[in-house]
LOKESE-163634 format. One record per residue (C-alpha): residue in three letters; x negated, z negated, y negated. Coordinates in steps of 0.02 Angstrom, whole numbers, plus 50000, padded with zeros to 5 digits. Each point is the difference from the previous one (the first is absolute). Layout:
ALAXZY/...
***
This chain:
UNK516004948050149/UNK498335004650078/UNK499704992650171/UNK498204994550022/UNK499195003450168/UNK499184984850079/UNK498185004949984/UNK498624990949905/UNK499355016249926/UNK501735006149949/UNK500384982949927/UNK498405001149897/UNK500365017649939/UNK501794995349961/UNK499424985049898/UNK498835011349902/UNK501385012449961/UNK499185014050099/UNK501725006250055/UNK500555005349825/UNK499925018549963/UNK500575010249851/UNK501765005749962/UNK500855012450115/UNK499835013749868/UNK498104998550004/UNK499855000050189/UNK498925013650077/UNK500715008450154/UNK498444996250103/UNK500344981249999/UNK501705001350084/UNK499394993150170/UNK499354984549910/UNK501634995549913/UNK501024984950057/UNK501405001949875/UNK500494997649819/UNK500414985049893/UNK500555000449818/UNK499455018349990/UNK498254995250056/UNK499255006950161/UNK499594986950132/UNK498515004150109/UNK500044997250188/UNK498584987550021/UNK499925002750187/UNK499485018049966/UNK498814993949866/UNK499134988650124/UNK499825014050128/UNK499205011149868/UNK498894985749940/UNK499354996850176/UNK499635018550023/UNK499045000449836/UNK499064984250044/UNK499455007550167/UNK499375015349909/UNK499044990149868/UNK499244989350135/UNK499315016050078/UNK499345005649831/UNK499114983349981/UNK499265001450174/UNK499375017549961/UNK498974993249855/UNK500905010849872/UNK500564993349833/UNK501764996349939/UNK500445004849822/UNK501384989449924/UNK501055007149858/UNK501294990849896/UNK500075003949814/UNK501754993549959/UNK500024982649921/UNK500894992050148/UNK498645006050120/UNK498354999649906/UNK499594981550018/UNK500334999250187/UNK499075016250033/UNK498464994449902/UNK499974982650076/UNK500165006050179/UNK498805014749978/UNK498684988249931/UNK500284987950144/UNK499695013250133/UNK498655008949898/UNK500885016749984/UNK500175012349853/UNK501615000149901/UNK500915007949853/UNK501144989349890/UNK499875007849827/UNK500285018750005/UNK499685012450137/UNK498665012149940/UNK500425017750054/UNK498725006250125/UNK499574982850069/UNK500185007450174/UNK500105018749974/UNK498475000449888/UNK499104984950070/UNK498265007149967/UNK500324999449812/UNK500794982750012/UNK498494993750097/UNK498865007549867/UNK500894989649866/UNK499874984450107/UNK498145003050023/UNK499845002249812/UNK500864983349974/UNK498844991150121/UNK498465008049922/UNK500514994849824/UNK500384982250053/UNK498344998750091/UNK499065006749850/UNK500904987949883/UNK499674985050113/UNK498155004050012/UNK499815001149811/UNK499845018950000/UNK501185001749852/UNK498714992149885/UNK499175016849972/UNK501595007049920/UNK500604998249823/UNK501434988149960/UNK501185014849986/UNK499425007350166/UNK500214983250087/UNK501764998349932/UNK500425017350066/UNK499304995750173/UNK500944983550003/UNK501605009349959/UNK499665012350141/UNK499784985550122/UNK501644992349944/UNK500935016450022/UNK499255003350171/UNK500334982150058/UNK501825001149951/UNK500355013850125/UNK498584999750127/UNK499364982150019/UNK501244996750140/UNK499425015750091/UNK498144996350003/UNK500024996250187/UNK500865016550041/UNK498555010750059/UNK501045013150090/UNK501825004350033/UNK500934985050073/UNK500754999150172/UNK501714996149926/UNK500894997049835/UNK501244985849977/UNK501195002749854/UNK501364989049928/UNK501465011349950/UNK499605017550061/UNK501105007249863/UNK499044991349861/UNK498355004850084/UNK500515017950037/UNK498355007349937/UNK498984988650113/UNK501125004450147/UNK499875018749964/UNK498104999149989/UNK499884990250162/UNK501095012750089/UNK498955014249931/UNK498364993050066/UNK500744993850164/UNK499934981349969/UNK501474990750081/UNK501154990449882/UNK500824983250033/UNK501324995449873/UNK501184986249953/UNK501455010349933/UNK501744995949938/UNK501575010150027/UNK499625012649862/UNK498435006850083/UNK499755015650104/UNK499354992950164/UNK499595017450065/UNK498455000249890/UNK499264984450081/UNK499224997750172/UNK500464981850022/UNK501464995349885/UNK500624982149993/UNK501694999049916/UNK500134984249897/UNK500214993549824/UNK498535007349903/UNK500574992449836/UNK499894981650047/UNK498344990949981/UNK500404988550145/UNK500495014350115/UNK498465010249954/UNK498854985050030/UNK500674997950176/UNK499755018250049/UNK498285001849921/UNK499374984050083/UNK500695005050170/UNK499265017549994/UNK498324994449933/UNK499874986450132/UNK500285013050137/UNK498625010849927/UNK498864984949987/UNK500344995550181/UNK499445017350052/UNK498394998049901/UNK499684983250082/UNK500275007050174/UNK498795014249963/UNK498674987749941/UNK500204988150146/UNK498745003850138/UNK500715002850171/UNK499254988250127/UNK500145006550176/UNK500164987150139/UNK498464998150108/UNK500124998850188/UNK498624989750074/UNK499475003950176/UNK500064984850114/UNK498314992450035/UNK499585003150182/UNK499714984550105/UNK498594998850123/UNK500464995250175/UNK498744989150090/
***
């Protein structure tokens, strides 16, 4: 029997199944400090440790938001894609939910060139510029737009390397994690018990296979980033000290 700690956040995570990890045989050695115990051969995650890691990651993302740098969200597994896309759109940040294109970070110049190509083609099409082409040429250009949109439409706003990458399941997104490490971009991850936490700067151990669990973590992390952006955009008003008006003595 798992004893729940009296904490609103832990209660919420518990209700969402965030404490369920994979079987003991799939456990990676790096997650040992985050393990509460085992039940029916499944690993049970220590949610108190999860919360501490979550708060640390939130503080970091708040700083990223305040710095004005972008946050790239990555979640290509079916359980994560909807939440990642929805939240990324809400905060106006780039995201990847289909397939990570090799070189997205390590060869960003080429990726940006393809994004620029996509924007140029869409602009030309919208302005009626395709009318000068033959039917066959237009069909070819339309196909090119479709192909580019599939992989790069969600990255249009990414004009330079992001300040951080948030991934759901660092094992599933190992290429994205490796690229981020190679170019020096910090990685925040929601990772289950089968992941190597040593490859991530801010690992949060939790159920990365549950839609409900993923939604909680993505919302919490994105909100922290958004708060940082808001603080950066809010002008600082310094208090004014008015000198007392001198009185004339008669």
